[in-house]
C-alpha positions, 0 to 999 in steps of 0.5 A, spaced: 369 511 244 375 517 243 374 524 246 368 522 251 367 527 256 364 522 261 371 520 262 372 526 266 367 524 271 370 517 271 377 520 272 375 526 277 379 523 283 385 523 279 385 531 277 390 532 283 393 526 283 401 527 283 402 521 279 395 520 275 393 521 268 392 529 269 398 531 272 401 534 265 395 538 265 398 541 271 404 542 268 401 546 263 397 550 267 403 553 271 405 556 264 399 558 262 398 562 269 405 565 268 402 569 262 396 572 267 398 579 269 397 581 276 389 584 277 389 591 274 383 593 280 380 590 286 375 585 284 378 583 277 375 577 274 379 571 271 374 566 267 377 559 266 374 556 261 373 548 261 376 549 268 376 541 270 378 540 277 381 547 278 388 545 277 390 553 275 388 556 281 394 555 286 398 558 280 394 564 281 395 566 288 397 573 289 395 575 283 388 578 286 383 575 281 376 572 283 377 566 279 370 563 276 370 557 272 366 554 267 365 547 265 360 542 263 362 536 267 359 533 273 364 532 278 369 537 276 366 543 278 366 540 285 373 538 285 375 545 283 371 549 288 374 544 293 381 547 291 379 554 291 376 556 285 371 561 287 365 560 283 364 555 278 358 555 273 356 549 270 355 550 262 357 548 255 363 552 252 361 552 246 355 557 249 359 560 255 353 562 260 356 569 261 355 576 259 359 580 254 365 583 256 365 580 263 372 578 264 378 582 265 382 575 263 380 569 260 384 563 260 382 556 255 387 551 257 387 544 253 380 544 251 379 547 244 382 540 242 375 537 245 370 541 241 367 540 234 368 547 232 374 550 236 375 557 233 368 558 234 369 557 242 375 561 241 371 567 239 366 566 244 372 566 249 373 573 246 366 575 247 366 575 254 373 579 255 373 586 256 376 591 252 384 591 254 383 584 257 388 578 256 386 572 253 391 566 254 389 559 251 393 553 250 392 547 245 394 542 240 396 542 233 393 539 227 399 535 225 402 528 224 407 530 230 402 532 235 398 525 233 404 521 234 406 524 241 399 526 244 395 519 242 401 514 239 405 515 245 402 519 251 396 514 251 399 508 250 405 508 254 404 504 261 407 510 265 405 515 271 402 522 268 400 519 261 394 521 258 388 516 259 387 512 253 382 515 248 382 522 251 383 525 244 381 525 237 386 528 232 381 530 228 379 535 233 386 538 233 387 545 232 390 549 226 394 555 229 393 560 223 386 559 223 385 559 230 389 566 230 385 569 224 379 567 228 381 571 234 383 577 230 376 577 227 373 578 234 378 583 236 384 579 239 390 579 235 394 573 238 402 572 239 403 564 238 409 560 241 410 553 242 410 549 249 415 543 250 417 540 256 424 540 259 426 533 257 431 533 263 426 534 268 422 527 266 427 522 270 428 526 277 420 527 277 419 519 275 424 518 281 420 523 286 426 527 286 422 533 283 415 535 284 413 537 277 416 538 269 417 544 267 414 547 260 419 551 256 417 556 250 419 554 243 418 557 236 415 551 233 408 550 234 406 544 231 405 540 237 403 543 243 402 551 243 400 557 247 397 563 244 396 570 248 393 576 246 389 583 249 383 585 246 382 591 242 379 597 246 
């Protein structure tokens, strides 16, 4: 069965494994955190939608937020709390169990491509964002090229760091233009750009000569892309 959420509980021990199935999510989380500004005030709240094992947390160090995760899994919230996330609310991201305008920043990383209506989830994220707050997301485009890279290659190569087999369903991949329109209707105009790994980092990482693979911005949004916007006051 593809896109089975139980897989995340079964693999919860790999969230922080530097050679495990989820390591590429930590590389993307670092690129996501780079778009998060310093907290505008003491007590500012960042909501991490589908926080998983809390991979974003170390990249927020020194930015001054109370880091609140939301996740549906059983085991992910336990892992996230053990790695520094301040609070984790167990809940469905289709109906985020938080109040309107509660967050100074909302991030949604690598989750929209796992839900039936990603555009509705994006609107939910906009709902909990304060006017003037920042929304940062990344997801996978609904293209044949993305299917090739993310499923045909990544899920089938027997190498460290590859996505677990069956993790993705290409039918759920997210159209960039439609996503941007959904966010704009919710008061958050977004700027989109692609993300792609530095290919030159893979061999040193594979040989354990560097700790990660850097993600770089690219023009093309036809595989992995990031969107950033500010809610209209």
